[in-house]
C-alpha angles and dihedrals in degrees: 000000000000120000094261093050089051091051091050092050092049090049091048091052091049091052087068089070093057114099131192112274096021124151098227131195109213118206136219132245140055096301093044089052090057087053091051091053092052091043090053090057090054092048090051087052092055107276111146117212138148108228125205112192123215095212144018087250092058091044091056092051092047092050091048090052098041100251108153112242136201132176121251088246089058092046105024096166117054132195097212142357122204116194142149130244138215089217135002126186129203091266088058092248111147145204110212136164104079087126092048097247100104097123096053091038091056094045091051093045091050090051091056131088089222138012122205119195120209122196146143118256094261089071095060110096139171093225127021121235111069086101111065111257112240113222116190111216138182114257090231111090096358094163092052090048092050091051090049091051091050092051093047091050092048090056087059092047091251122139138164143108121325115201133176104230110246123229135191092280111022121312120009111260122212125218086264094054096254133122130238128235110200112209116199103201098154092212131027105193094176111034092171093058092047091048091054093046093051093047089056092062111092096213093054109094095183141324136224099248107111108194126176092000106098118070097176133029120195110201121187125194146127092312094051129253121337123192119207122189131195090235092056092049093048089054095048 
């Protein structure tokens, strides 16, 4: 099964959790886009949902395919969010933000009763960190913020490259008008400690560690589709 087929199968499995009338957070990224395409077919067939997109990119795809959209202000409490991940560990902690939408993704996920993660098997890891951690920062004082992030990481014995993500014309700009600092740690043994340290830095708007947000992860690969739940992992 090639990576795209795996993404489609994970998205198809997640679609089984969507019920008529749901207020649905719709994620960003290549796997989430496969979900949108399948969701659009269901909507065309009569499924009624209220979709809340996590990015302008997702909103454009939904509008092109006829998925009904609302803002989070119009639907501030959601039943379910379905989104992809750049990495997911066996405790259902995530790294997200490779597509640059981590702030809105986290806001939408936090506004939802449940979050389901969909991914191909390459995204399931024992320890987070091989994928560079996106850190969304305010454009004001970026150098000072980067230095503060480096110092905070060093206190946790984390080191690696810190790079301002490039865009088409200078630094990449998120939908919220911020920039992204990509931190290549390699391994993040204590995601909770790093999350707290980053949130204490004033110039950090948000970071791509999603902790205690996902309740289900649907992972598709050569051996088919595997469903992980937070409850299962807490027992193991």
